[in-house]
N, C-alpha and C positions, 0 to 999 in steps of 0.2 A: 311808266309808274311801276315801282316794284310791288311785288305781291304783299309785302309787309305794309308799305305805305297805303295801298288800296284798302287793305283790311282795317288799318287804323282810321282812315278817313271816312270810308263808306260802310264799314263793317261787312264787307262783301269781298270775295275774290273776283278780280276782273280778268277775264280771259280774252286774250288777243285773237285777232283774226285779220283777214285781208279781203278786200273786194274793190271793184271799180264799177263805174256806170255800165261798162261793157260786159261785166259778169253778173249783172242783174241781181243784186249788188254784191253778193258774197261769193267768194271763191274758196276760202278756207277758214277754219275755226279751230280753236282749242276748246276742249270740253273738260268737265270735272273728272278727276280720277274716280275709278269705280272698283269696289271690292268684288272680285269674282268668288262667290261662295262655293262654287264647285271645287276650286283648287285652293281657296283661301289665300289668294294673292291679289295685290293691287294692280289693276290695269291702268297704266299712265295714260291720261287723256290729254294732258297738256305739258308743254315744256316752256317755262318762262323765257321771254325774249324771242319767241318764234311766232309765226302766224298760224301754226297748227297744220292739220291735215286737210287735203282737199275734201270738199263735200262729196257724199255718195253720188256716183255717176260722173264724177269729174276726175281729172288727172292733171298733174303738173310735170313739166319737163324743163330741165335747165340745159341750155344749149349755147354754143358759141354764137354770138350775134351775127357774125359774118357768114359762117358756113352752115349754120343751123344744125350742126352735129352735136349729139348729146354729150354732156360733160359728166365726169364722175362726181359722186357726192363730195361736197366740200369745196368744189371749185366755183369761182364766180362766173356768172354768165347772164344770159337773158332768160327770164322765167316765162314759159309758155303755159297757158291754161287751155284745157279742152274739156268739152262736156256740154250737156244740154243747157246749162245756164249761160253759156257764152252767146252773146247776140250775133246775128248774121250780118249786120252792117247798119249804117245810118240811113234812115229813110230819105230818099231823093238826093243823097249825097255820097255816092259810092267812092269818090276820090278821097274823102275824109278817112275812110276805113283802110285804104291801101297800105299804109305803113304799120298798121297795128295787127294785121292778120297775116300770119305766115304759115305756110304748109299745113293749113287746116287747124291751126292753133291761134289763140288770142295772145299777143305779146303783152305781158304785164309790166315787168320792171327789169331794167338792166342792172348789172353789177350786184347781183344777189347770188346766194348759194343755197343748195339743197343739202340739208343735213342728212346724216346717216339715219336709216329707219330705226324706230324704236324709241 
């Protein structure tokens, strides 16, 4: 939903984010822009059409799904999430976790890209 439509329908700005059951439940969020009164400039908190920045204590990495080598910003790949919010596995079912956990990271979504910072 575009920012204009959400404002018209709900009289609120809707900020996108992303999460899965395995990231208990949020991995990233967009936040409202903020005016930095020390420098009188706007700090962008969100970018429409994105899932935002990782939560504090978390990180994302976009890798080649086969080699797990990091990819540069703007290239499609597998998104891996790491941090304290990522669960350690499924209770009494370690096989279920096998394909989702790679090299210490939680595999989130394939064929996505990481945008340039800022």
